[in-house]
N, C-alpha and C positions, 0 to 999 in steps of 0.2 A: 264952683262946683267942678270937680275933676271928672273927666270922662275916661273911665278905665274900660279898655276893650278886653273881653274874655277871650281866652284862646284855649283850644283843645288840640293837642298834638300839632301845634304850630299853625292851626288854622282858626280863623275867626268864624263867627256864625254863618255868614253867607258863604264862605269857602267850604265849610263843613257840609252845608246844604247841597252845594253843587257837587261836591264829592260823593255824597250819598245818592243823589240822582244819577250820577255817572255809573257808580258801582252797582246800583240797583238794576240797571240794564243787563249786567252781566250774570244775574241770578237766574236759576231755573224758575220756571213758572210756579211750580208747587211751593217754592220758597217765598216767592212774591206774595202768593195767596196767604201763606202762613203769616207773614209779617202784617198784612192787612187784617187778618182775623184776630191777631193778638195785639191790634191797636198800636203798632209802631208807626209813628208819624215823623215827617220831616219839617215840623213846626214846633217852635219852643225849644230853648237851650237844652234842657234835660232830654226831651224827646229826640232831638237831633243827635245828641251824643249816644244815647241808647241805640237808635237806629244804626248809627255808624258802627258800633261795636258788634251788633248782631249781624249786619252785612259782612263785616270782616270774618266773623265766625263761619258763616256760610261759605265764603270764598276760600277760606283755608281748608275746608273739608273737600272741596271739589277735586283738587289733584290727587288726594288720597283715594278717592272713590274709583279713580281710573287706573290704579296701580294693580299689577298682578300680585299674586299671593307672595312670591319670592321678593318682590320690591317692597311689599308691606313689612315683611320680616326684616329686610335690610334697614328700612326707614325706623322701625321700632328699635332695632339694635343701635342705630346711630343716635337716636334720641336717648336711649337708656345709658349709652356711653358718656353722655354729657354729665351724668351725675356720679360717675365712678372716677377714681384716681387712675393714673396710668398703671400703678402696681396692681390694682384690683382687675383691670382689664387684662394685664399680662397673666395674672393668676388664672382668670377665667379661661383665656385661650389655651394655657397649658393644660388645664383640666379637661377642656374640650378635646384637644388633640389626644390625650391619653384615652379618653373614652371612645373616640373614634377608632383608635388603633385596636382597642380591646374588642370593639364590635367587629371590626374587619377580621381579626383573628378568629373569632367565634364563627363568623360566616365561613371562613376557610375551612374550619373544622367540620361544620355541618354539611358544606357542599365542596368537597375537594375536587380540584380540576384533574381528572384522570386522563384527559385526552390532550395530547401534544400535537400541534399542527405546525407543519413546515411549509412555507411558502417560497417558491422559487421565483426570484424577480429577474431572471434572465431574459434575454431578448425574445425568446420563443414562449409566448404565454400559454400555448396549448399544453405544455408539460408542467403538470403540478404534482407535488408529492405530498402525501399525508402519511403520517405515521401515528399509529395508536399505541399508546403505552398500555400494558396489561394491568 
């Protein structure tokens, strides 16, 4: 009789159980409760694998929850770029640049800058000159 050990992601049953126990301590309390309510257990080969995958899903979401809106947009852009060729990315950036320039021109038309300000950076800061264009 041959004794074949099963492995999942390079870990045997006991190592996977230990990893689950260690990673479970990093979860938020509400996620721990969710796992218990949904019958995720650290006993039985299939259960241990399912628990490992669910814990990984939770842990992957945590850094994203703490990102600012700008960081989320940058992260989504980075992920989206993985599925595009360099030509498609370059084409997108060219189109984006053109659109941004058109928007800037439209803003300049709608809100022309009619006041010119001159600032004197000489040693005497009390003398400042402003000139308004008509």
